[in-house]
MIFI-394603 format. One record per residue: residue in three letters; x, y, z of N, C-alpha, C, CB in turn. Coordinates in Angstrom, 1 decimal, always signed. Glycine has a CB too. Example, Ala and Ser with C-alpha at 12.3 -4.5 7.8 and 13.67 -1.06 7.14 Angstrom:
+-------+--------+--------+--------+--------+--------+--------+--------+--------+--------+--------+--------+--------+
| volum |    nxx |    nyy |    nzz |   caxx |   cayy |   cazz |    cxx |    cyy |    czz |   cbxx |   cbyy |   cbzz |
+-------+--------+--------+--------+--------+--------+--------+--------+--------+--------+--------+--------+--------+
|   ALA |  +13.2 |   -5.7 |   +7.8 |  +12.3 |   -4.5 |   +7.8 |  +13.2 |   -3.3 |   +7.8 |  +11.3 |   -4.5 |   +9.0 |
|   SER |  +12.8 |   -2.2 |   +7.1 |  +13.7 |   -1.1 |   +7.1 |  +12.9 |   +0.0 |   +7.9 |  +14.1 |   -0.6 |   +5.7 |
+-------+--------+--------+--------+--------+--------+--------+--------+--------+--------+--------+--------+--------+
This chain:
+-------+--------+--------+--------+--------+--------+--------+--------+--------+--------+--------+--------+--------+
| volum |    nxx |    nyy |    nzz |   caxx |   cayy |   cazz |    cxx |    cyy |    czz |   cbxx |   cbyy |   cbzz |
+-------+--------+--------+--------+--------+--------+--------+--------+--------+--------+--------+--------+--------+
|   MET |   +0.8 |   -1.2 |   +0.0 |   +0.0 |   +0.0 |   +0.0 |   +0.9 |   +1.2 |   +0.0 |   -1.0 |   +0.0 |   +1.2 |
|   PHE |   +0.4 |   +2.3 |   -0.6 |   +1.1 |   +3.5 |   -0.7 |   +0.1 |   +4.7 |   -0.3 |   +1.6 |   +3.8 |   -2.2 |
|   LEU |   +0.8 |   +5.8 |   +0.1 |   +0.0 |   +6.9 |   +0.6 |   -0.1 |   +7.9 |   -0.6 |   +0.6 |   +7.6 |   +1.8 |
|   ALA |   -1.2 |   +8.7 |   -0.7 |   -1.4 |   +9.7 |   -1.7 |   -2.4 |  +10.7 |   -1.2 |   -1.8 |   +9.1 |   -3.0 |
|   ARG |   -2.4 |  +11.8 |   -1.9 |   -3.4 |  +12.9 |   -1.7 |   -4.3 |  +12.9 |   -3.0 |   -2.8 |  +14.3 |   -1.3 |
|   VAL |   -5.6 |  +13.0 |   -2.8 |   -6.4 |  +13.1 |   -4.0 |   -6.4 |  +14.6 |   -4.4 |   -7.9 |  +12.6 |   -3.7 |
|   VAL |   -6.0 |  +14.8 |   -5.7 |   -5.8 |  +16.2 |   -6.2 |   -6.8 |  +16.5 |   -7.3 |   -4.4 |  +16.4 |   -6.7 |
|   GLY |   -7.6 |  +15.5 |   -7.7 |   -8.6 |  +15.8 |   -8.8 |   -9.4 |  +14.6 |   -9.2 |   -7.9 |  +16.4 |  -10.0 |
|   THR |  -10.2 |  +14.8 |  -10.1 |  -11.1 |  +13.7 |  -10.7 |  -10.9 |  +13.6 |  -12.2 |  -12.6 |  +13.9 |  -10.3 |
|   VAL |  -11.3 |  +12.5 |  -12.8 |  -11.3 |  +12.3 |  -14.2 |  -12.7 |  +12.1 |  -14.7 |  -10.3 |  +11.2 |  -14.6 |
|   VAL |  -13.1 |  +12.8 |  -15.7 |  -14.4 |  +12.5 |  -16.3 |  -14.1 |  +11.9 |  -17.7 |  -15.2 |  +13.9 |  -16.5 |
|   ALA |  -14.7 |  +10.7 |  -17.9 |  -14.5 |  +10.0 |  -19.2 |  -15.8 |   +9.7 |  -19.8 |  -13.7 |   +8.7 |  -19.0 |
|   THR |  -16.1 |  +10.2 |  -21.0 |  -17.3 |  +10.0 |  -21.7 |  -17.4 |   +8.6 |  -22.2 |  -17.5 |  +11.0 |  -22.8 |
|   ARG |  -16.3 |   +8.0 |  -22.4 |  -16.3 |   +6.6 |  -22.9 |  -15.2 |   +5.8 |  -22.1 |  -16.0 |   +6.4 |  -24.4 |
|   LYS |  -15.6 |   +4.7 |  -21.5 |  -14.6 |   +3.9 |  -20.8 |  -15.0 |   +2.4 |  -20.9 |  -14.6 |   +4.3 |  -19.3 |
|   ASP |  -14.1 |   +1.6 |  -20.6 |  -14.3 |   +0.1 |  -20.6 |  -15.5 |   -0.2 |  -19.8 |  -13.1 |   -0.6 |  -20.1 |
|   PRO |  -16.4 |   -1.2 |  -20.3 |  -17.6 |   -1.6 |  -19.6 |  -17.3 |   -2.0 |  -18.2 |  -18.3 |   -2.7 |  -20.3 |
|   GLY |  -16.1 |   -2.5 |  -17.9 |  -15.8 |   -2.9 |  -16.5 |  -15.6 |   -1.7 |  -15.5 |  -14.5 |   -3.7 |  -16.5 |
|   LEU |  -15.5 |   -0.5 |  -16.1 |  -15.3 |   +0.7 |  -15.3 |  -16.6 |   +1.5 |  -15.1 |  -14.2 |   +1.5 |  -15.9 |
|   LEU |  -17.7 |   +1.0 |  -15.8 |  -19.0 |   +1.8 |  -15.7 |  -19.4 |   +1.8 |  -14.2 |  -20.1 |   +1.1 |  -16.5 |
|   GLY |  -19.8 |   +3.0 |  -13.8 |  -20.2 |   +3.2 |  -12.4 |  -19.1 |   +3.4 |  -11.4 |  -21.0 |   +2.0 |  -12.0 |
|   THR |  -17.9 |   +3.5 |  -11.9 |  -16.8 |   +3.8 |  -11.0 |  -16.3 |   +5.2 |  -11.1 |  -15.6 |   +2.8 |  -11.2 |
|   LYS |  -15.7 |   +5.7 |  -10.0 |  -15.1 |   +7.1 |  -10.0 |  -13.6 |   +7.0 |  -10.2 |  -15.5 |   +7.8 |   -8.7 |
|   LEU |  -13.1 |   +7.8 |  -11.1 |  -11.7 |   +7.9 |  -11.3 |  -11.1 |   +9.1 |  -10.6 |  -11.3 |   +7.9 |  -12.8 |
|   LEU |  -10.0 |   +8.9 |   -9.8 |   -9.4 |  +10.0 |   -9.1 |   -7.9 |  +10.2 |   -9.5 |   -9.4 |   +9.7 |   -7.6 |
|   VAL |   -7.5 |  +11.5 |   -9.5 |   -6.1 |  +11.8 |   -9.7 |   -5.4 |  +11.8 |   -8.4 |   -5.9 |  +13.1 |  -10.5 |
|   LEU |   -4.3 |  +11.0 |   -8.2 |   -3.6 |  +10.9 |   -7.0 |   -2.2 |  +11.5 |   -7.1 |   -3.5 |   +9.5 |   -6.5 |
|   GLN |   -1.8 |  +12.2 |   -6.0 |   -0.4 |  +12.7 |   -5.9 |   +0.2 |  +11.8 |   -4.8 |   -0.3 |  +14.2 |   -5.6 |
|   PRO |   +1.1 |  +10.9 |   -5.1 |   +1.8 |  +10.1 |   -4.1 |   +2.5 |  +11.0 |   -3.1 |   +2.8 |   +9.1 |   -4.7 |
|   VAL |   +2.6 |  +10.7 |   -1.8 |   +3.2 |  +11.5 |   -0.8 |   +4.2 |  +10.6 |   +0.0 |   +2.2 |  +12.2 |   +0.1 |
|   LYS |   +5.2 |  +11.2 |   +0.6 |   +6.1 |  +10.6 |   +1.5 |   +5.5 |  +10.5 |   +2.9 |   +7.5 |  +11.3 |   +1.5 |
|   ASN |   +6.2 |   +9.9 |   +3.8 |   +5.7 |   +9.8 |   +5.2 |   +5.5 |  +11.2 |   +5.8 |   +6.6 |   +9.0 |   +6.0 |
|   ASP |   +6.2 |  +12.2 |   +5.4 |   +6.0 |  +13.5 |   +6.0 |   +5.0 |  +14.4 |   +5.2 |   +7.4 |  +14.3 |   +6.0 |
|   GLY |   +4.3 |  +13.8 |   +4.2 |   +3.3 |  +14.5 |   +3.5 |   +3.7 |  +15.2 |   +2.3 |   +2.6 |  +15.4 |   +4.5 |
|   THR |   +5.0 |  +15.3 |   +2.0 |   +5.5 |  +16.0 |   +0.8 |   +5.3 |  +15.1 |   -0.4 |   +7.0 |  +16.4 |   +1.0 |
|   PRO |   +5.0 |  +15.8 |   -1.6 |   +4.8 |  +15.0 |   -2.8 |   +6.0 |  +14.1 |   -3.2 |   +4.6 |  +16.0 |   -4.0 |
|   SER |   +5.7 |  +13.0 |   -3.8 |   +6.7 |  +12.0 |   -4.1 |   +6.3 |  +11.4 |   -5.5 |   +6.9 |  +10.9 |   -3.0 |
|   GLY |   +7.0 |  +11.8 |   -6.5 |   +6.7 |  +11.2 |   -7.8 |   +5.6 |  +11.9 |   -8.6 |   +6.4 |   +9.8 |   -7.6 |
|   LYS |   +5.2 |  +11.2 |   -9.7 |   +4.2 |  +11.8 |  -10.6 |   +2.8 |  +11.4 |  -10.2 |   +4.5 |  +11.2 |  -12.0 |
|   THR |   +1.9 |  +12.2 |  -10.6 |   +0.5 |  +11.9 |  -10.3 |   +0.0 |  +10.7 |  -11.2 |   -0.4 |  +13.1 |  -10.7 |
|   LEU |   -1.0 |  +10.0 |  -10.7 |   -1.6 |   +8.9 |  -11.4 |   -3.1 |   +8.9 |  -11.2 |   -1.0 |   +7.6 |  -10.9 |
|   VAL |   -3.7 |   +8.1 |  -12.1 |   -5.2 |   +7.9 |  -12.0 |   -5.5 |   +6.6 |  -11.4 |   -5.8 |   +8.0 |  -13.4 |
|   ALA |   -6.4 |   +6.6 |  -10.4 |   -6.8 |   +5.3 |   -9.8 |   -8.3 |   +5.2 |   -9.7 |   -6.2 |   +5.3 |   -8.3 |
|   VAL |   -8.8 |   +4.0 |   -9.7 |  -10.2 |   +3.7 |   -9.5 |  -10.5 |   +3.8 |   -8.0 |  -10.7 |   +2.4 |  -10.1 |
|   ASP |  -11.6 |   +4.5 |   -7.7 |  -12.0 |   +4.7 |   -6.3 |  -12.9 |   +3.5 |   -5.8 |  -12.7 |   +6.0 |   -6.0 |
|   SER |  -12.5 |   +2.9 |   -4.7 |  -13.4 |   +1.8 |   -4.2 |  -14.0 |   +2.1 |   -2.8 |  -12.6 |   +0.5 |   -4.1 |
|   VAL |  -13.7 |   +3.4 |   -2.3 |  -14.1 |   +3.7 |   -0.9 |  -14.8 |   +5.0 |   -0.8 |  -12.9 |   +3.7 |   -0.1 |
|   GLY |  -15.0 |   +5.7 |   -1.9 |  -15.8 |   +7.0 |   -1.8 |  -14.9 |   +8.2 |   -1.4 |  -16.9 |   +6.9 |   -0.9 |
|   ALA |  -13.7 |   +8.2 |   -1.8 |  -12.8 |   +9.3 |   -1.4 |  -13.1 |  +10.5 |   -2.2 |  -11.3 |   +8.9 |   -1.6 |
|   GLY |  -12.6 |  +11.7 |   -1.7 |  -12.9 |  +13.0 |   -2.4 |  -11.6 |  +13.8 |   -2.5 |  -13.9 |  +13.8 |   -1.7 |
|   VAL |  -11.7 |  +14.8 |   -3.3 |  -10.5 |  +15.7 |   -3.5 |  -10.1 |  +16.3 |   -2.1 |  -10.9 |  +16.9 |   -4.5 |
|   THR |   -8.8 |  +16.4 |   -1.9 |   -8.0 |  +16.8 |   -0.8 |   -7.8 |  +15.8 |   +0.3 |   -8.7 |  +18.0 |   -0.1 |
|   GLU |   -8.5 |  +14.6 |   +0.2 |   -8.3 |  +13.6 |   +1.2 |   -7.0 |  +12.8 |   +1.0 |   -9.5 |  +12.6 |   +1.2 |
|   GLN |   -6.5 |  +12.3 |   +2.1 |   -5.3 |  +11.5 |   +2.0 |   -5.8 |  +10.0 |   +2.0 |   -4.3 |  +11.7 |   +3.2 |
|   VAL |   -5.2 |   +9.2 |   +1.1 |   -5.7 |   +7.9 |   +0.9 |   -4.6 |   +6.8 |   +0.8 |   -6.6 |   +7.8 |   -0.4 |
|   PHE |   -5.0 |   +5.6 |   +1.0 |   -4.1 |   +4.4 |   +0.7 |   -4.5 |   +3.9 |   -0.7 |   -4.2 |   +3.3 |   +1.8 |
|   TYR |   -3.5 |   +3.6 |   -1.5 |   -3.8 |   +3.0 |   -2.8 |   -2.9 |   +1.8 |   -3.0 |   -3.7 |   +4.0 |   -3.9 |
|   VAL |   -3.3 |   +0.9 |   -3.9 |   -2.5 |   -0.3 |   -4.3 |   -2.3 |   -0.2 |   -5.8 |   -3.2 |   -1.6 |   -3.8 |
|   ARG |   -1.3 |   -0.9 |   -6.2 |   -1.0 |   -1.0 |   -7.7 |   -0.9 |   -2.4 |   -8.1 |   +0.3 |   -0.2 |   -8.0 |
|   GLY |   -1.0 |   -2.7 |   -9.4 |   -0.8 |   -4.0 |   -9.9 |   -2.1 |   -4.8 |   -9.8 |   +0.3 |   -4.7 |   -9.2 |
|   ARG |   -2.0 |   -6.1 |   -9.8 |   -3.1 |   -7.0 |   -9.8 |   -4.0 |   -6.8 |   -8.6 |   -2.6 |   -8.5 |   -9.8 |
|   GLU |   -3.5 |   -6.4 |   -7.5 |   -4.3 |   -6.2 |   -6.3 |   -5.3 |   -5.1 |   -6.5 |   -3.3 |   -5.9 |   -5.1 |
|   ALA |   -5.1 |   -4.2 |   -7.4 |   -6.0 |   -3.1 |   -7.6 |   -7.4 |   -3.5 |   -8.0 |   -5.4 |   -2.1 |   -8.6 |
|   SER |   -7.5 |   -4.7 |   -8.6 |   -8.8 |   -5.1 |   -9.0 |   -9.6 |   -5.9 |   -8.0 |   -8.7 |   -6.0 |  -10.3 |
|   VAL |   -8.9 |   -6.3 |   -6.9 |   -9.5 |   -7.1 |   -5.9 |  -10.7 |   -6.5 |   -5.2 |   -8.4 |   -7.5 |   -4.8 |
|   PRO |  -10.6 |   -5.2 |   -4.8 |  -11.8 |   -4.6 |   -4.1 |  -13.1 |   -4.7 |   -4.9 |  -11.5 |   -3.2 |   -3.8 |
|   PHE |  -13.0 |   -4.9 |   -6.2 |  -14.2 |   -4.9 |   -7.0 |  -14.8 |   -6.3 |   -7.4 |  -14.0 |   -4.2 |   -8.3 |
|   LEU |  -14.1 |   -7.4 |   -6.8 |  -14.5 |   -8.7 |   -7.1 |  -16.0 |   -8.9 |   -6.7 |  -13.6 |   -9.7 |   -6.4 |
|   PRO |  -16.8 |   -9.7 |   -7.4 |  -16.5 |  -10.6 |   -8.5 |  -16.4 |   -9.8 |   -9.8 |  -17.5 |  -11.7 |   -8.6 |
|   ASP |  -16.7 |   -8.5 |   -9.9 |  -16.6 |   -7.8 |  -11.1 |  -15.1 |   -7.7 |  -11.6 |  -17.2 |   -6.4 |  -11.0 |
|   GLU |  -14.9 |   -7.7 |  -12.9 |  -13.6 |   -7.5 |  -13.4 |  -13.4 |   -6.1 |  -13.9 |  -13.4 |   -8.5 |  -14.6 |
|   VAL |  -12.6 |   -5.4 |  -13.1 |  -12.3 |   -4.0 |  -13.3 |  -10.9 |   -3.9 |  -13.9 |  -12.5 |   -3.1 |  -12.1 |
|   PRO |  -10.7 |   -3.4 |  -15.1 |   -9.4 |   -3.3 |  -15.7 |   -8.6 |   -2.1 |  -15.2 |   -9.5 |   -3.1 |  -17.3 |
|   THR |   -7.9 |   -2.3 |  -14.1 |   -7.2 |   -1.2 |  -13.5 |   -5.9 |   -1.7 |  -13.0 |   -8.0 |   -0.5 |  -12.4 |
|   ASP |   -4.9 |   -0.8 |  -12.9 |   -3.6 |   -1.1 |  -12.2 |   -3.4 |   -0.2 |  -11.0 |   -2.5 |   -1.0 |  -13.2 |
|   ALA |   -4.4 |   +0.6 |  -10.6 |   -4.3 |   +1.4 |   -9.4 |   -5.7 |   +1.6 |   -8.8 |   -3.6 |   +2.7 |   -9.7 |
|   ALA |   -5.8 |   +1.4 |   -7.5 |   -7.1 |   +1.6 |   -6.9 |   -7.0 |   +2.1 |   -5.5 |   -7.9 |   +0.2 |   -6.8 |
|   VAL |   -7.8 |   +3.1 |   -5.1 |   -7.9 |   +3.6 |   -3.8 |   -8.6 |   +2.6 |   -2.9 |   -8.6 |   +5.0 |   -3.7 |
|   VAL |   -8.0 |   +2.2 |   -1.8 |   -8.5 |   +1.1 |   -0.9 |   -8.8 |   +1.6 |   +0.5 |   -7.6 |   -0.1 |   -0.9 |
|   GLY |   -8.4 |   +2.8 |   +0.8 |   -8.7 |   +3.3 |   +2.2 |   -8.5 |   +4.8 |   +2.3 |   -7.8 |   +2.7 |   +3.2 |
|   ILE |   -9.3 |   +5.4 |   +3.2 |   -9.1 |   +6.9 |   +3.5 |   -8.4 |   +7.0 |   +4.8 |  -10.6 |   +7.6 |   +3.5 |
|   VAL |   -7.4 |   +7.9 |   +4.9 |   -6.6 |   +8.1 |   +6.1 |   -7.4 |   +9.1 |   +6.9 |   -5.2 |   +8.6 |   +5.7 |
|   ASP |   -7.7 |   +8.7 |   +8.2 |   -8.4 |   +9.6 |   +9.1 |   -7.3 |  +10.4 |   +9.9 |   -9.3 |   +8.8 |  +10.1 |
|   HIS |   -6.3 |   +9.8 |  +10.3 |   -5.3 |  +10.4 |  +11.1 |   -4.0 |   +9.6 |  +11.1 |   -5.7 |  +10.6 |  +12.6 |
|   TRP |   -2.8 |  +10.2 |  +11.2 |   -1.6 |   +9.5 |  +11.3 |   -0.6 |  +10.3 |  +12.0 |   -1.1 |   +9.1 |   +9.9 |
|   SER |   +0.4 |   +9.6 |  +12.7 |   +1.5 |  +10.3 |  +13.3 |   +2.7 |   +9.5 |  +13.2 |   +1.1 |  +10.6 |  +14.8 |
|   LEU |   +3.9 |  +10.1 |  +13.4 |   +5.1 |   +9.4 |  +13.3 |   +5.8 |   +9.3 |  +14.6 |   +6.0 |  +10.0 |  +12.2 |
|   SER |   +5.1 |   +9.3 |  +15.7 |   +5.7 |   +9.4 |  +17.0 |   +6.1 |   +8.0 |  +17.5 |   +4.8 |  +10.0 |  +18.0 |
+-------+--------+--------+--------+--------+--------+--------+--------+--------+--------+--------+--------+--------+
């Protein structure tokens, strides 16, 4: 799992039938201290996250697991919303 901040949404007038009814989010990966880390990416939302929220996301084959038994063609998915965190 990786940490990211939701920085936007994607509107697609046409998408794969497996993605119908799903929300696409633009994520900015972040380091443990909250600073940006790497390039933004698009992920399928499985938890109802919104812009400005910090989230957990997964990449690869695991990204389709939250949508089983449906087959969602994705390589990144938001799987959790961060309520609070500390490094103490």
